[in-house]
Structures are given as structure tokens and as C-alpha cells.
N, C-alpha and C positions, 0 to 999 in steps of 0.2 A: 379845119380847126385853127383858131387864132389864140395867141397868148392873151389871157385875160388879166393875170396878175402873177407876180414873182415874189417869193419870200426868200430873203437872204439872211441866214442865221450864222453868226460866228460862234465857234465852239472851242473848248479847250479840254485836253485830256492829258493824263499823266504820261511822262516820258522818262525813261531811265537815263542815267548819265553816260551816254554813248560818246566815245571819243572819235575825233576825226582831225583832218589837217587844219581845220578852221578853229578847233577848240573842243567844246563839249556841249551836248544837248542840255537845255534848261529843263527844270522839272515839269514844264507844261509845253505841250505841242499845240499849235493853233491850226485850225482848218475852218473852211466856210462851206456850209451846206446850202445848196440852191434848190428851191422847189418852184417849178414852172407849172402854172395851172391854166388850162385852156377854157375857152368859153363853153365847152361841152363837159367841163368838170373832170377831165382827165389830168392827172398830175404826173410829172416826170422829175427825176432826181439827178442832181449833179453835185460834184465836190471839187474844191480847189484850195489854194493856199489861204492862210489866215492872217498874214501880215497886214497891218492897218492900211498901208498905201495900196496894196492890192485889193483889200476889202472895199475901200472907198471907190475904186474903179469898177469893181463888180457891181456895187450899188448904183453907180451912175449908169452903167450899161443896162442894168435891169429896168431902170426907169425909161430907157430909150426903146426897149423891145416890145412894150405893150402894144397889142393890136396886130403884130406881124403874124403871118401863118407859120405854124411850127415846121412846115415842109420847106420854107424859104431859106435854105442854108446860106446861100450867097448874100441875100438881103440881110439876114441876121448878122453875118460877119461884117458887112459894110456898116450896119448901124452901130455895132460895137466899136469899130474903128473910128467912126465919127464922134461917138460919145467920149472916147479917150482923147482925141485930138492928135495933132502931128508932133513928131519928135519927142514923144514921151516914152520913157522906158524905166523899168524897175529891175534891179538885179536881185534875184531871190537867194539871199544869204551866201552867195559865192560858191556853192557846191554844185550848181546846175549850169555852169557855163556863164559866159558874158551876157549882160543884159543888152537888149536892143528894142527899138520901137516895135518891129514886127513880132518879136517874141512876147512882148507885153500885150499886144493886141490879141495874139493867139491864146495866151494864157488866160486872159479875161473871157474870151469867147468860149473856151473849152467847156466849162461846166454847163453853160446854156445849151451848147450843141449836144452834150451827152443827155441832158434832161429832155430835149426835144426828140432825140432818138428813142429814149425811154417811152415817151408819149406815143410816137409813131408806131413803135412795136406793140404797145398795148392796144392801140386802136385797130391795128391790122391782125392782132392775134399772133404776132411773130416775135421772136427773140431779137435783140439788137444784133447778135451775131448773124442772124438771117438777113438783116438789112445791110450788113457789110459784105454780103456775098455768100454767106452760108459757112457753117463751121467745117473745118478740115480736121479737127480733133475734138473729142468729147470732154476732155479734161486738160487743163493747162498746168504744166510743171512749173513749180517755183523753187528757188534756191534758198538754202539756209544762209541767211545774211548775218555774218558774224561781225562783232565790234569789240575792239578793246574798250573796256569800261571799268569804272569804279564800282565798288561794292554797293554803293548807294550815293545819293546826293549828299554833299557835306552837311552835317547837322541832322540828317534824317536817318531812319533805320536802313539796314541793308535790304536791298530788294531780293526777290526770289532767284534772280539770275546770278547774283554774286559777282565778284570781281573777275576780270579777265585781263591780266596785264603781262602775261608771259605765255609761252607755247602751251604749257600744261593747262592754264586757264582757258585759252582759246579752244583747245581740244575738248575740254569738259563742256564748254558752251555749245560746241558743235554737237556733241553727243546728246545734250539735253534737247536741242531743237530737233534733231533727227529722230529721237525717240518719241517726241510729242507730235511731230508733224509728218514724219516719214520722208523728209527731203532726200533727194538722190543726187544733189549737187551742192557745192559749197562756194560761198563768196566771202572774202575777208576784206573789211574796210581797213585800209592801211593809211600811211601818211602821218602816223602818230609817233612812231619811234624810228630810229635809224633803220635803213633798208636791211642791213645785215640781221638785225633783231627780228624784223618782220619776216624775212626769208626763213629764219628758223621756225617760226610758227607755221609758215606754208609747208615746209618739209614735214613738220610734226603732223599736220593734217593729212598730208599725202601718205604718211606711214600708218596713221590711225584709221584712215578710210580709203584703202587702196581701191582704185577703180572708179571713184566718184570724181566727176569733173570738178576742177578747182580753179578759182580765179582770185586775183587781188586787185584792189582799187585804191591807190594812194592819193587820188584827187590832185594830180599834178604836183605832188610834193617833191619829186625828184628832177634833177637835171637830165637832159638827154643822155649825157655820158653815163650817169649812174643808172638810168633806165636801161640802156643797152647792156651794161654789165650785169645788172640783176636779171634781165630777161634771158641773157645767154646762160646764166647759172641755173635757171629754172626750166631749161629745155626738157621736155618730156614730163613736166610736173603740172604746168598750167594749161588749162583749156584756152584761155586768152588772158592778156594783160590789159587792164582797163586804166586809161588816163594816167600813165606814169609821169608824163612831162606836159608842160603847158603849151597850148596853141597848136594849130595845124602844122606849122613849120617844125616845132619841136617833136610832135608825134611822127611826122614824116621822117625826120632824122633817125628816130628810134626804130621805126618800122623797117627801115632798110638794113638794120643790123641784128634784129632778134628773130628767133625761129618761129615764134607763135604770132597769131594775129593780135593786133591792138584793137581795143574797143573804146568807145567814148559816149559820154553824155555831157561832155564839157566843151570840146573844141568844135563840135558840130551840133548846134542846137536850133538853127533855123534853116530854111531852104537856101538862103544865100551862102551858107557855109559848105553846102554839098559839092558844088563844082570845084573849088580849090582843093578840098580834101580828097576828092576822087582823083583829080589831076596829079596830086602829089603822092598818092598812094599812102595817105596818112593813117587810114583805118581799114580794118577788115570786118569789124562788127559795129553796127550802130545800135545804141540802146534807145529805143523809142520811149517817149513819155507823152501821152496824149494831153497831159496838163499844160505843156508848153509848146507842143507841136500843133495846137489848134483843134484838139478834139479827135474823135475816132475816124471820121471820114478823111480828114487831112493827113492823119497818121497812116491810114491805109494807102493813100496816094504816095507818101514817102516810102512806105514799104515796097510798093511796086517799082518805084524808081531805084531803090537799092537792089532789087532783084535784077533789074536791067544791067546794073554795073557790077554785079557779083558781090555785093556787100551782104554779109550775114546779119541777122537781127537777134537781139535780146530785148529786155525791157527794163528801164530804170524805175526806181521807186524812191519815194520820200516818206516821211512819217505821214501815214494816211489812215483812213477809216474804210468801212466796208463798201461805201458807194464807189470809191475809187477802185477797190479790189474787184468789184463786179464789172466795172467798165474795162479795166485792164484784162480781165478774163475773157470778156466777149471779143475784144480786139485781138488778143493773142489767139483765141480759138479760130478766128476767121482770117488769120494771116498765114498763108502757106509757108512762106520762107522765114518765119520766126521759129528757128530750130534750137535755140539755146533756152534753158530754163530762165524764167523771169525773176527779177528782184522783187522782194516784198518786205515791208516792215511790220507786217501783221503780227508776228510773234511778240514784238516789242510793245504793242498796245495792250497785250495781256488780257484779252477779253473785253476791253472797252470798245463800244461801237454804237453807232446810231442806226444800224440795220438790225431788224428783227431777226432773232436766231433761226437757223434752219436752212436758209437759202444758200449760204456759203459755208463750205467745210473743206478741210484738207484731207485727202485720201492718198496715201503713198506719195506725199509731197506735192500733189497736184490738186487743183480746185476744179471739180466737175462743173461744166457749164450749166447754170440754172435753166430749168426747163419751162419756166413760166414766161409769158410775153414780156417784152421790154427788157429791162435789166434783170427782171426776175426777183427783185428784192422789194421789201416794204420798210418804211421808216418806222423806227421805234420812237414814238413821240415823247414818251417819258424819258428815255435816254437823251434825246435831243434837248429837252428842256433842262435836264440836269447838267449836260455839258455846256449849254449856253449860260446857265447860272454860274458855272465854274469860270467861264470866260469873263463874265461881269465882275466876279469877285477878285480875280487876279489882276496884277498890274502889267503883265507881259503883253505887249502889243506888236512885237516884231521879233522874229527868231534872230538871235545874235549869239552864235556859238562862241565867238571870240570874246565878246564883252563878259559873258558868263564865266569863261575860263579865267579871265583876268581878275575876277574877284578872288581867286585862290592862287593865281600865279600872275602877279602884276606885270611881269616881264614877258609874258607869252606873246609870240608873234605867229601869225598864220604861216603854215609851211607850204609856200609855193616855190617850186624849184629850189628848195632849201638844201636838200642833200645831193 
């Protein structure tokens, strides 16, 4: 089977005002839906970022892939790299680690690779997880992903999640997500307030939900000294501490002083980062993300490498739709050493999706592996058209949490090694 045509559709969906070290989410999140159609009429789905610079590169790559076999993984990757050109890189809004040329190529390649695996699975009557070596778990646990947030976007009505600006609000948010989705672990996005204030929220969660694994991610908003102090104070409370300080050197300094493992999706985001991070003992947990590690097969290779060096695995998430959730679930189901619950933004999309209902659901905080071939999902074309029309109607073309925050706080500065 060969690629006959590729459809690239940018979409927009509503996003709550979630706070982080870079600012606050805008009212609209952007994504790109990729449909790869073969000469035999089989279609595969992929999903990726929606920022305009990335979208332009995805479109350029799509034009270059027509005619290639869907099984030609290496040729597809080489064609994407050639379409992008040398020494080109894009940083995706600052919360997914430093930009690089390799990361840019892999991020553009990823949705095409996922779509081709979807096709290959459908053609063979196999699930994508089967193509990745077979599932080792029938359902993938995800974590309640908590955010400090405003009650609603300024000038708009309060959303159903309400405000969460103190420990009581964070605990109430956790209770809501756990009641609705059954999550059995909790992650708090930090880097918004002073570490002492966020530590209070962590302890409140620990008291309210005893026994549930708990983690906090300040997105490198703390200095190594502050990270070491906070980490020591949360001994016995945290499952792991995610990206407290910037860079491999900063993380290594912290790792040598705290009792829990450090995790990252920021200081190790390409293959080149693994050797120095491992040599320095900077991390104990890597958060995989197939969107910028080059798809599912390359992520599986990274997972095997991590197993060799004793690194544990979880999974990073960004504002995403159901195509990404399906791909994440297949990858996690087929990765033996991914033993921590994965991140997901699914609750925050509040039912908005381009995937037809029924294939993906949360049961006890986990998503059962779809049992149909490929990714096991179908595109809801009416929803896709509606989200594409929303994209056409709005003016947002790049996620910029900092610029949006500065509309309401002109003096705001991103919090990198701030405390």
C-alpha cells in the first residue's frame, strides 16, 4: 500500500484558563488532524500540535510523502527531514523543553507515523499495540492532572470546574476529577505560586487522598537550591518530583540531594539528551511523548533504552484530542516498563473531540485498549468540521501563555528558576 493523499486539518477547541509557569492557557487550544489515505482506500489518523509554524511544516511534509509505501518507516522519516531542511527548529511554547532540529523533525514526522501504523493495523486486522510488540496491559492508568486556574476566562462566564487558587480549591478539583474519571493517582501543575504555597496544596492532597501516588511539576520554576529544599520537605509524600529546576546540570544537582526520583519532559526531549542525563544521574523517570519523540516506534526504542539504564517511565501530555489519547494508550499498553500512570488533559477538553464516541472511555482512572484494528477509533467528521470552522473564525495561530497572561498582568514574567 502506498500513500495516495494526505489531508491536514487545523482545529480549535475551548480551553479553560489553566495557570502554569509560562502564564495561562488562552480560550482556544489548537491541534492538527492528519488523515493519510492509501491507494487501496484505507485511511489512518494522526494528531499533532496546531501552532502555525508547525502546521506549515506538517503541510510541507504531507506534500513530500505522497507515493511512499506506508510500511517504509525509515524512508518516510527521511522524506520528512528533507522537506523541513537543515538547521530548522521550533520551540513548542516553552513547556516541552528546548527546541532543536531533531525534535522538530520528529514532531512533524510523528502524526504521519501514527497514521501509517493505524493503516497497517487495519490492513492486517491487528491493533497498533500488537504492531508494537503486543499489549502487556489491557487498560492504561492515567493521572488526575490538576491545575491552578481562574474561575473562567476574564470577561466570560465561570466554567464548570471553577476556581482553584488555594489548597482547598485544588482538593475540590481533585475530588471532581476523581469522582468523574476514577483516577487513582494525582499530578499538580506547579510553578504558579511560591513553592511554600504549592507545598501546602501537595500536603492537602496527601491528607485528602491518602495512599494515592502524588507528584508535582513546577516546569523548572525553582532553582536547584529551592528544589532540593522542597524535595527534602516532601519525603514520603511524592511519588516523584517532575522538572523542578532547569537543565540536565540543574536536575543532576537536585537529584543528588532529594530522596525521591526526579522526572522530566523538559531537560531530556531528544535522543542526544539521554547520554549526558544518564551519565549525570539527572533523572529517574522519563516522561515519554510520542508527539516529539518521533512517533510510537521511536518512542518504543527510547523505552527499551531507558530499561537498559534503569530509568522508569511515565507519559507527558499536552492539550490534546482523542486521536492522541488513542495513540498514547496503544503505546503505553505495549511498553512493559511504563509503570507510572500517564498524564492526560482529556478532562479539560470537557467532551470536545473529533473521535466518534464509544471507542475511548475511562474506567477506574484507566482507558481500556480499544479492541478494533489499528487505533480502534473513527473520525467524527461533523465534529472535525465544526472545530475546523472554529479555527477559521478565531485569530489565535500560536499558543502563547505568556502573551495572554500579560493582557491581564502586563508585568508578568515566565517563572524559570524564579524561586
